[in-house]
LUMTORSE-611696 format. One record per atom (N, C-alpha, C): residue in three letters; x, z, y. Coordinates in steps of 0.05 Angstrom, whole numbers, plus 5000, padded with zeros to 4 digits. Layout:
N
ALAXZY...
This chain:
261
MET325841343450MET327241183429MET325340963419LYS322841033415LYS320940833405LYS320640603425LYS320540663450LYS320240453470LYS322640263470LYS324940383466LYS327440223465LYS327340033442ASN326440133419ASN326239963395ASN324239733399VAL321939803411VAL319939603416VAL320939383435LEU322339473456LEU323439283475LEU325539103461PHE327139233445PHE329239083431PHE328038873412THR325938963397THR324638773379THR323338543394ALA322038613416ALA320738403432ALA322838203443GLY325138313451GLY327338143461GLY328337953440VAL328638053415VAL329537883393VAL327537663388LEU324937733388LEU322837533383LEU322837323405LEU323137413430LEU323137233452LEU325437043450CYS327737153443CYS330136993441CYS329836783418ALA328636873396ALA328236693374ALA326236463381CYS324236543397CYS322236343405CYS323536143424LEU325136233442LEU326436053461LEU328335863448THR329635953427THR331635783414THR330435613391GLY328335713379GLY327335573355GLY324435473358CYS322835603374CYS319935533375CYS319335333397GLY321135293416GLY320435133439GLY320434843435GLY321734743413GLY321934453409GLY321034373382PRO320934113376PRO320034023350PRO322034093328ALA321134093303ALA322834153281ALA324933923277ALA327033993264ALA329133793259ALA328133563242ASN329033323247ASN328233083233ASN328933103203THR327033023186THR327533023157THR327132753145VAL326732553161VAL326332273151VAL328732103158PHE330132013137PHE332531853140PHE332331583126SER330131543112SER329631283099SER326631273092ALA325731033084ALA322931003077ALA322131193054ASP324031253036ASP323431433014ASP322731713023ASP323731783046ASP323232053057ASP320532093069LEU319031873071LEU316331883083LEU314332013065LYS314932033039LYS313132153020LYS312332443028GLY309732483030GLY308732743037GLY308932823067LYS309932633083LYS310332693112LYS307832613128THR307832683153THR305732613172THR306732373189ILE305332153187ILE306231903199ILE304231813221GLY305331733243GLY303631623264GLY303731323266ALA301431193271ALA301330903273ALA298930823290GLN299130593303GLN296830503319GLN294630413300LEU292230503306LEU289930453289LEU289430153286GLY289030063261GLY288429793255GLY290829603251THR293229693259THR295629533256THR296529523227THR298329333221THR299329323193THR301129573188GLY302329683208GLY303829923204GLY302030143194TYR299730163206TYR297730363197TYR296730313169ILE296130053164ILE295129973137ILE297230033116TYR299629943121TYR301729993101TYR302330283096ALA302330443118ALA302830723115ALA300630853098CYS298130773102CYS295930883086CYS296130803057ASP296830543053ASP296730433025ASP299330483009GLU301630493023GLU304130483008GLU305730753007VAL305130933025VAL306731183026VAL305231403011GLU306531492990GLU305231692972GLU304931962986ASP302532082984ASP301932352993ASP302432383023ALA302432173038ALA302932193067ALA300232243081THR300432383104THR298232413122THR298732213145VAL296832023148VAL297231813169VAL295331873192GLU296631923215GLU295031983239GLU294631733255PRO292131653261PRO291531413276PRO291631463307TYR292831273321TYR292831293351TYR291931033362ASN290531043385ASN289530803398ASN291830643411LYS293930783417LYS296230653430LYS298830743416GLY300730553414GLY303230613402GLY304630833419ALA304330823445ALA305531023463ALA304631303456ASP302031323448ASP301031593441ASP302331703416ALA302831523397ALA304231603372ALA307031693379ILE308331553397ILE311131623405ILE311131893418GLN309231953435GLN309032203448GLN308632433428ALA306932383408ALA306532583387ALA309032633371LEU310632423366LEU313132453352LEU315032623368LYS315232573393LYS317032723411LYS316333023411GLN313733073410GLN312733353411GLN312833493384GLY313633343363GLY313833463337GLY311233483322LYS309133353331LYS306533363318LYS306533183292ILE308232983291ILE308532813268ILE311432773262ASP312032673238ASP314832643229ASP316032373234ALA314432173237ALA315431893241ALA313231723252VAL314031493264VAL312231293273VAL312931023260ILE310930883250ILE311430613239ILE310230413258ILE311930223267ILE311030033288ILE312729783287ASP311929573299ASP313429323301ASP316129373314SER318129223305SER320929273314SER321229223344GLU319829023356GLU320328973384GLU319129183402PRO316629273398PRO315629503414PRO317329753408ALA318329773383ALA319930013377ALA322430023394LYS323729793398LYS326029783415LYS325429863444VAL323129773454VAL322329853481VAL321930153483PHE320530273464PHE320030553464PHE322530723462VAL324330633444VAL326830793440VAL328730773464GLU328730533477GLU330330503502GLU329430703523LYS326830773524LYS325830953544LYS325831243535ASN326531293510ASN326531573500ASN329131623484ASP331031743497ASP333731773484ASP333731993463THR331432123457THR331332323436THR330432193409LEU329831933410LEU328731793387LEU330731573377ARG330431493352ARG332031273341ARG330431123320ILE331230873315ILE330030703295ILE331730713270LEU330630763247LEU332130763222LEU333130473216GLU335430453204GLU336630193199GLU335030023179ASP334030143158ASP332529993138ASP329729943147PRO328829683148PRO326129623156PRO324129723136PHE321629773146PHE319529873128PHE318229633113VAL317629423128VAL316429183116VAL316728953135GLU316928703125GLU317028473142GLU314328333141GLU313528203163GLU310928063164GLU311127833183GLU309027663182GLU308927433200GLU306427453217TYR306627403243TYR304327423261TYR303027143262ALA300327153264ALA298726913266ALA296426963285ILE294826753290ILE292626763308ILE290026773292ALA288326973297ALA285726993283ALA283626823297TYR281926703281TYR279626553293TYR277226593274LYS274826533284LYS272426583269LYS272226413243LYS271526533221LYS271126393196LYS269126163200GLY269825933190GLY268125693193GLY268825523217ASN270225633236ASN271025473260ASN273725343255ASP273725183234ASP276225053225ASP277124833245GLU275224723260GLU276024523280GLU277824653301LEU277124893311LEU278725033330LEU281425113317GLY281225213292GLY283625303279GLY285625073275SER284624843269SER286324603265SER287624523291LYS286124533313LYS287224453339LYS289424643348ILE288924903343ILE291025103351ILE293425073333ASP293025013308ASP295324963290ASP297024723300ASP295624513308ASP297024283319ASP298624353344ALA297424523361ALA298824613385ALA301224773379ILE301024963360ILE303325133352ILE305524963341THR304824763324THR306824583312THR308324443334HIS306824343354HIS308024203377HIS309924383392LEU309024633398LEU310624823413LEU313224903398LYS313024913372LYS315424973355LYS317324733357ASN316324493353ASN318024253352ASN319424183378ASP318024233400ASP319224163426ASP320824393438GLY321024613425GLY322624843434GLY321225033454THR318724973461THR317325143480THR316925423470LEU316225453445LEU315725723433LEU318325883433ASP320525763426ASP323125903427ASP323825983455GLU323325813474GLU323925873502GLU322226103512ILE319626103505ILE317926323513ILE318926583501THR319626583476THR320526823463THR323126933475SER324826753483SER327426833495SER327126983522HIS324926933535HIS324427073561HIS323427363556TRP322627433532TRP321527693526TRP323127853506ILE324627713489ILE326027853467ILE328927773467GLY330727973465GLY333627913465GLY335028043489VAL337628033488VAL339328163509VAL339028023536ASP338227773536ASP337927623562ASP335027603571ALA333227753559ALA330427743566ALA330027813595ASP328727633610ASP328327673639ASP325327713647HIS323627703627HIS320727753631HIS319527553651VAL320527313651VAL319427103668VAL317226963652SER314726963662SER312526863647SER312326553648TYR311126443628TYR310626153626TYR308626083649THR309125853661THR307325763683THR305525543673PRO302925593671PRO301025383662PRO301125133680ASP300524903668ASP300624653682ASP298124633701SER298624653727SER296524653747SER295124373750SER296324163739SER295223893742SER292923843723LEU292624013703LEU290523963682LEU287824043693ASP285723903685ASP283023963695ASP281524153677ARG282724233654ARG281524423635ARG278724323627SER278524063622SER275923943616SER274824023588ASN276424143572ASN275524233545ASN274424513545GLY274124633568GLY272824893570GLY274725133568LYS273525363562LYS275025613562LYS275725703533LEU277925833530LEU278725953504LEU279026253509ILE277226413497ILE277326703502ILE279126833481MET281126973491MET283127103474MET282727403475ALA282227533452ALA282027823450ALA284827933444THR285628133459THR288328253454THR288228543461ASN290528673456ASN290828963463ASN293428993477ALA293329033503ALA295729023520ALA297329283519GLU297929373494GLU299529613490GLU301729563470PHE302729313470PHE304529233448PHE306829063459PRO308429173478PRO310629023489PRO312728953467PRO314028723468PRO313828513489PRO311728293484TYR310028343464TYR308028133457TYR305728133477GLU304828363485GLU302828393507GLU302928673518SER303028683545SER303028943558SER302228893587MET301829113602MET301029093630MET303429113648GLU303728923666GLU305828933686GLU304528853713SER304729033732SER303528983759SER300628893758GLY299129023740GLY296328973738GLY295528723722GLU297528583710GLU296928343694GLU297828383666ILE296528243647ILE297328243619ILE299428023616VAL301728103606VAL304027913603VAL305227953575GLY306927763568GLY308427783543GLY308527523527VAL309727543504VAL310127303487VAL307427173480ASP305527343470ASP302927233461ASP301427103484VAL301527223508VAL300127103531VAL301326833538ASP304026823540ASP305326573547ASP304826363526MET304926433501MET304426243479MET301626123482MET299726303487MET296926203488MET296426043513ASN297826093535ASN297725923559ASN298825643552ALA300925643537ALA302125383529ALA300225233509VAL299025383491VAL297025263473VAL294725143489CYS293825283509CYS291525183525CYS292424943542ASP294924933551ASP295824693564ASP295624453545TYR296424493520TYR296424283501TYR293524193495LEU291624383494LEU288924333488LEU287224263512ASP288424273536ASP286924223561ASP284624423564MET285224683559MET283224893561MET284125113580GLU282225273589GLU282825493606GLU282925753590LEU285125903592LEU285426153577LEU284126383592VAL282426533577VAL281126773588VAL281927003569ILE283027213580ILE284027433564ILE282227673566GLU281427783544GLU279828023543GLU281428243530ASN282028453545ASN283528683535ASN281728883522MET282428983498MET280729173484MET282429333464GLU281129523451GLU282629673431GLU283429493408PHE285729533397PHE286729353375PHE284729343352ASP283529563346ASP281829583323ASP279129433327SER278629343352SER276229193359SER276528893359ILE279028803356ILE279628513359ILE278328343337ILE278628423312ILE277528273290ILE274428253293ALA273128473300ALA270228473304ALA269428283327ALA271028283348ALA270428103371ALA270527813363VAL272527743347VAL272727463337VAL270527393317ASP270027583299ASP267927533279ASP265227503291SER264627653312SER262027643325SER261727413345GLY263927273352GLY263827053371GLY264227143400LYS264727403404LYS265227493432LYS267927393442ALA269727333423ALA272327213430ALA272826983411ASP274226783421ASP274826543404ASP277226603385VAL279126753396VAL281526813380VAL282427093384GLY283827203365GLY285127463368GLY288127423366VAL289527503388VAL292427463389VAL293627723399ALA294927873381ALA295928133389ALA298028233369GLY299928063364GLY301928143344GLY300528213318MET298828033308MET297128083286MET298027923261SER298428073239SER299227933214SER296927893196VAL297227713177VAL295127643158VAL295127853135THR292827973131THR292428163109THR289928083093GLU289828173068GLU287428113052GLU284928223065ASP285128453076ASP282828583088ASP281828423112ARG283628323129ARG282828173152ARG281727903145LEU282727783123LEU281727523114LEU278827533105LYS277827773100LYS275027793093LYS273227733116ASN274227753141ASN272627733165ASN273327503183VAL275927423183VAL276827203200VAL278727023185SER279326793197SER281326613187SER283826623205PHE286026523195PHE288526523211PHE289826253212THR291226203234THR292925973237THR295526013222GLN297225813224GLN299925853214GLN301326073230GLY303426193219GLY304826403233GLY306526283256TYR306826453276TYR308426363299TYR311026523303THR311226753289THR313726903290THR313827093267VAL316227163258VAL316627363237VAL317427623250SER316127833242SER316728103253SER317228303231THR318228533239THR319028743221THR317729003230GLN316429143211GLN315529413217GLN317829603211VAL318329783231VAL320529963228VAL319630253230ILE321430433225ILE320730723226ILE322230853249ILE320830983267ILE322031133288ILE321931433282VAL324231563286VAL324331853281VAL325831993305ARG325732253305ARG327232403325ARG330232403317LYS331932413336LYS334832403330LYS335732663316ASP334532893324ASP335433143313ASP333333273295
């Protein structure tokens, strides 16, 4: 009789484990207000990470080197939500049908190009280029190839007739942030790459891209290892202590990704 009871108990525990222990807990985040006291994932150094640390009361903020790693942790139930830019969020959710984006945005921001403090001559030239690309429609055209229902991921083609007599422009980025920058067929592509190729056409310069961890970009620009930092980067008070920024080139929204169930 004892053996039967033990087997029965073990069977109940096994059944409970298979039905309740095998997957992540049910979602409990339905708005930004629900983030209080939760565990939030964000890419280290991004504004999503900064805002989560500064604005969400009693939250535990887990840093990840890649947005994709935060998404994986969310799927596994290790964290309760991910805060990330809306465009990468759409890409991640399209590939993961167990996740969804909450309707209410977390915060809106404007992306700009970082350059070394004191190098205002370069900053002014890039500002002029961005203004030109906005006015002639090039920036809108570039964006349309990467964002929206008709996005075809066709990259901007640099002008091969230019002699690039003004030298090289080294761009630090983090190719983990589609559609702004990501790896496709061994190359870094996206909105930011195309925009900077167009900027270099305007400046008669050669674009050189250095891929690195997002959290290293500001240091690379500050130290002179890179001329600019372009990686879906918004202007914050903390970043302004180390680098300067051009005018904004696009407005973005930080959103909250959660599990559907």
